[in-house]
N, C-alpha and C positions, 0 to 999 in steps of 0.2 A: 575424498579427492584432495582436500587441502593437506592432509597428512602425507599422502603419497607424493604430492607436489613438493612439499618442503623436504621430504626425504631424498627425492630425486635431485633437487638443487644442491643439497648438502653433499651428495655423492657425485655431483657433476655428471648426472645421467640425463638422457633424453627425456624431455617432459611432454612431448607432443602426443604421445600415445596413452597418456593417463586418462582413463574414463572420467568424463565430467569436467575436464580442464580444456579450455578453448584459448588458443593463441590467435589473436586477431590481426588482420592485415587490412588497413584502410583501403576501401574500394574493391576488396575481393570477398568472395563468398567464404563463410566460416566453415572450417572442416575440423571435425573432432570425433572422438569416440564417445558415444552416449553412455552414461552410467545408469544402470537399471536400479533405481532407488527402491528401498523397501524399509519396513519398520526396523530392520537390523541396523540400518544406517543411523538411527536416532540415539544409540548408546544410552538406552533407558537407565542403566544401572550406574551411570556416571553423572553426577550432579554438576551444574555449571560452576566454574571456579570463580565465584563472586569475590572470594578472598583476594584474588589478584588485583582487583580494582578498589579494594577497601580504602586505600589512601587517597583515591580520586573520587570517592563517592559524592563529595560536595559538588562536583562538576556535573552530576547527573540530575538535572533539574529543569523545570519548565520556567523560563525567564519571566513570562507574563504573569504567572501565578506565584512564582517563588516557591514551587513545590518540589521537594526531593522525590526522585523516582527511581524505579528499578525495572529490569526487563525480564520477561518470562515468555518462553515459546510454548505454544500448545499444538501447533501444526505447521507443516511445510507444504508448499504448492497451492494449487487452487483447482477446483473441479470445473471451473468455467474457462472459456477460450476466447476472451476478448482479443480482437485482432491486433491491438496496439501493445499488449502486455506480454512480457517475457517470462512471467512467473510460472505459468503452466508448463512451459517447455523445460524449465530448470529441473523439474522432477519427472520428466517424461510423461506428463499428463496425469500423474498420480497426486492424490491428496492424502498425505501421510500424517497421522495424528499421534501425538505423544500419549502415553497412558495417563489416565486421570491421576493415578497415584504419583507419577513423576512430576506432573504439573503442580499438584498440591505441595510436594516436597520443595520445589523451586520457589513457590510463593512463600512458604514458611522460612526458607533459608534467607530471604530478604529481611527478616526480622521486623523492626519497627518502621521500615520505609513505608510511607503512607500511600504512595501512588504507584501502581503497576501498569506499565505499558506492555500489553500483550502484542509482541512483535511478530504477528502472523500476517500473511497477506490477506487472509480471510479467516478470522477466528470462528465464524459461524458456517464454514464450508460443509461441516457435518453437524447439522442441528442437534442430533441426539448426543453427540460427543460434547458439544458446548453446553447442553442441558445438564449432563452428568457433572461436568466441572462446576457449573453454577450451583447445583444442589450440594456438592461437597463443600463449597465455600460457605454456603448458608448453614449447613450442618455443623461445620467446624467453628462457626461464630467468628470468622475472620472479618475484621473491620478495616478494609482498605478501599481505595478508589481505583477504578480500572479504566483504561483507555484501550479500545479495540477497533479493528477494521471490520466493517460489515457492509454488505450490499443493500441498496435501497429495496430491491424486490424481496430480500430476506426479511427486512423489517416489516414490510407489508404482509408477507405470507406467514411469518412466524412471530407475530407481535407478542404472543404470550411469553416466548423465550426472552425477548428483549425486556419485557416487564419484570420477569424473574431476575434477570441480570441487573436491572436497576435496583432491585431489592438487595442484591448481593454486592452492590457498590459500583456498578457501571455509571461513570460520571460523564464520559464523552466518547464519541465514536467518530471514526474517519470513514466517510462515505464517498465512493467514486461516483458522483453524479454525472461527470464527464461533459455532458452537452445539454442544451435546451432546444436545439434545433432537431426536430424529429428525423428529417432526412439524413442529417449527418450522424445522428444517434444510431440509426439502423445500420449504417455502414461499419460500425465498430464491433458488430457481433456481440453486443452487450447483453442481449436477451432481457432487456428491460425497456422502459420508456419514460417519457416526461411525466406522465400521469402518476406512475409509481414513485418517481422522485419527489413530486409534490406531496403525495400521501405520506411517504416516509418522513418528510420534514415535519408534517403536521403531527404525526405519531410521536416523534422524538421531542418536539416542542411540548406536547401534552404531558410527556413523562418527565420533563425537566432535564433532559440529557443534552449536553452541549454538542454542537455539530461542527466538525472540521470537514468542509466540503471540497472535494477535489474536482476541478474543472479543466478540460482540455481545450486549448485554443487552436483551432485549425489555421495553418498558414494561409488558407484561402479566405479567411475572415475579411469582411469589409468593415467600414466604420460603424455601420448600423448594427452589425452582429456584435461588435465589441460593446456598444451601448446597451443592447438587449441583454447581454450576459451580466453586465454591471448592474442593470436594473433588477434582474431576476435575483441576484445575490442580495441586493439591498432590500427588495420587497419581501423576500423569504427569511430575512434576518439570519443568514448563515453566520454562525459565531466566528469562525475563522476560515475564510475562503482561501484555497490554495490553487494557483493557476500554473499550468505547464503548457508547453507548446507541443502539438502533435508531432511525434518523432518516430520514424520508421526504424525501430531498433533491430539490428541484425538478428535473424533467427525467428522473427515474428511474422505472421501472415501479412501485417502491414508493410513490412520491409519488402516482401515479394511483390506486393502491389505497386509500391512507389519506387522500386529500385531504379528504374530508368529516369526518374525525375530528380533523384538526389543530386544536389550541387555541392555538398560538403561531405567528403568521405572520411575526413580526420575524426576519429572517434572521440577525441578530446572535446569536441563540440557537441557531443550527444549527451547534454546535461539536462534536457527537457526545458531549457530556457533559450535555446537557439533554434531558429528555423533552418533545417538542413535541406528543405525542398523550397521551391520558389514561393514567395508570398504574393497574394493578389495586390495588396497595397504596396506602394514604394516602401523599401526596407525601413527608412527612417520613420515613416508614418506608422508602419506596423509595430515597431518596437516602442514608439511613443505611446500608442494606444495600449499596448501590453503593459508598459510601465505604469500608466495611469490606472489600469485595472488592478494591478498589484497594490499600488499606493492607496487606492480607495478601499480595498479589502482590508488592509492593515489598519487604516483609520477606523473603519467600522468595528474591527475586532478590539481595538483599544478602548472604544466607547463602551 
């Protein structure tokens, strides 16, 4: 899609009919031609041009740990359909995996870079595929640390795979815990629950894997719910909590549900840090509580 878009722009042609490219108009429904993605879109035989950013490699690092890092893709899309997430829709509901050989090629191309961020929405969306990659890393004797995205219910259900990845170098995971309120949780179509979140945390702590925990703050939160979330993060020792505001992103089921409640149509505000639907608290109070939540999370991470 990107190649076709750039080519069309260079030739001054119409870009609105390119499959997979969406032109947005604030306040209006999105209209586009879907692209039917397949494995052929992954360009397996073309390695990433890491050489193009060689001179900027020192800028690819984790500030808190001072660790240089590189990026590798193992899959696109997600097999789950959480109502707030746009990732599933981006690939037409498909979960498309790179071949194990191409993933290993890309890891090796990063040479002596010690930390690899697997930039997948869900590295473990196909457990068998992730297991094959893990086994290949172990067989090759590659000594690197990895950061990956994984669901809490996957950690609970496929604990042995997480243990194997720990041996292969999995150092930290990003987990979308999203909520601690069961009733709000169920409305997200997350197909998980608070009990699984807590069990996943215990498993990861037991394995010594650091947790980057994603939590979604509903604009309908009152002060007690802010306090409860802050307490949960602190009590469960989430290494790096990340907070976003529930946002009805165009194209998602959540957008269809909240469309009539949206008070900000300007997509520049859809940063997951602005409430684009009304807040229960006065706006100043809502953002003050949200800021305090972020500040407390960062302080805990620093400690």
